[in-house]
N, C-alpha and C positions, 0 to 999 in steps of 0.2 A: 511433786511426785505425778508420776506417770501414770496413768489410769488407762485398760487396756478396753475398750466394746468388745462388744461377741461379735464382729467380725473379726474384729482385730485378734480376737484369742483363738479362731477357728486357722489363718493367716498364721498366726504363733504355730500348731499345733501341726501347719503342712510341711514346715523347713526347720527339723528339729536341729541341724547344728545352729542356725541362726536365734533360733530357741533357746539353746543353749547362752548363747554369747548376752542376747538379751536380757537375759534371768541373772548370768553375771555381773551385767554393766546396771541392773537396777530395773529391769522389767518388772513385770505380773506384777502394778501395782505394791513395791517395793522403794522406801524412801532411802536415798545413798546414804545419807545423814547417819541413817540407825545399822548401819552395815560397817565391819571393818574398812577404812580405805588402803590397805597396806595386801600389795602386792604377794603373792610367794611362787618359792619355786622348789619343785622334787625333782629331784634328779634321779636320772637313767636308772631304772631297776630297783627304785625304790619305792614308799610307801609315804603317804603325806606324813601319818604319823608312826614310822617306822612298826609297822601292825600289819606285815603280809601275811595273808593268810593263804593256807594248801586247802581245798575243798574242793568238793565236783569234779574232779580230775584234772586240776590246775593249781595255777598261785592268780589269789587276787590281788591288787594292789590298789590303793585309792588316792587318786589322783587329786580331787577336788572333794573337800569331806562336805555332809552335810553342816557340819559346825562354822565352816566356812561362809557357806550359803545362807546362814539359818532356817535353812530345810529345802531351800529351793529345788536342789538339786547336788546328786553324788554322781563321779566317773570312777567309774575303774580299769584298770590294765588289767587283761588277764591272761597270761599265757598256759597256752593248755597242752600236755604231753598224749593224756588218754581221750582217747576216739568217748562219742558220748555227749551228750549232759543234760540239763534238767530237765523232769515230766513239765506235758502241756498243762500250762498254767494259766492264771491270769493277774490283773492288776489291778484292784477294786478301787486304788485312788494315786497310779505314777504310769505314766506311758513310761516308756523305754526304745533304745536307739541305740542300733547296735553296728558297729563298724568294725569289721575284719582287718587289720593290717598286714595278716600272714595266714597259709595256711588256705584252708577249704572247709566252709559249714555246710551245712542245709537252716534253714529255719520256713518256719512253719506259722504264721499269723492267720488265723481264723482258719478260711480252708484254701487260705494262697499259701503254696509252697517255693521258695526263693534257691538257687545254689548262688552262697556266696563265695569270693575270692575275697586275695586284699586291694581294698580301696574301694569295695561296695559297701554299700551301707542299706540296712534294714530298720523299722519302724514299727513297733507296736503297743498302739493306743491301747490306751487304760481300758480295761473289761471285756479283751478283745482274746482268746485263747492262744496263747505262742508256746514257743518252744524254739531250740536252737540245737544243734549237734555237731561236733567236729569230725570232719569224715575223713580228712589226708592222713599220712605220714605223718612223723616227725612232729617238729612243734610249730604251734601256731596262734598265734596274740589277735588281741581281738580288744576295743574299749567299750564300752557298758554303759551308758548315761541314763540316769533314773529323773526323772521332774513329775513332780515336786520329790522330794529323798526319801519322806516317808520314814520309814524304820527300817530300812535296806542293811543300811549297817549295824543294825542291830541284829539284823536276820544272819545278815555271814558270818558275825561271830559266833553265835547260838551254833551255826552249819560245820562249822570251823571243829566245834567240839564232836565231832562224828569221823574225822579223820579227811586226807586227803581226795582217797576215789570216790567214784559217783558210786553210790548203794545200788543194789539192785531193786531191793524194794522200797526206793525213795516215795512208793506213794502213797505206800501204808506208814513206812516208820517218821516223815516229815508232815504229815497233812497237819494237824496240830501245830505244828510248828508254822506253817506257811501262813495258817489260815490266824494265827497269832499278830501275824505281821500284816494283813490286810491283801490276803493272797488266796487265790484258791488251786486246788488242784484239779483236774476234769481230765485227765490222760494218762497214759503211760509215757517213757521219752520216744525220740522221734524213732522210728528203723531203718536203719540204710543198708 
């Protein structure tokens, strides 16, 4: 079994793509003998469990589920039509990594604000307020990774009950829902 030292953990978090691969391959102290050893394929435009969600201005499809990794990580592909995004929030227990594939986004992580386009990426450490917004016309696509997965899949399923659009009053409407899934709303959506 692989055991990470405090220094290894810091390096692990500095390089999120490598962290994702290491997690999938049994890093972070996970014994590969306990995890399923069979790979899988998710076809283009499909969800891992055929349960695409229409939420927050776009569609969300799981590429890797918490069920696949015993909760170590989950990865979503989102295709967004509507401009905007979630309110400023933080995750108490998850790091989050964003990888736009097309379109343009703005991202705030702490006090830093970034402009992101296809091929860029941004990392939001746990406990740090962050938000993103799609700002370009037309369709935009992005991969979003949560590590560990926590209850993000359950959160998205609950949010899906509110419909596909970004609610104008999401801070008031979803405050308790976010808190129930280990997150905290700390401000409004990004202005652009």
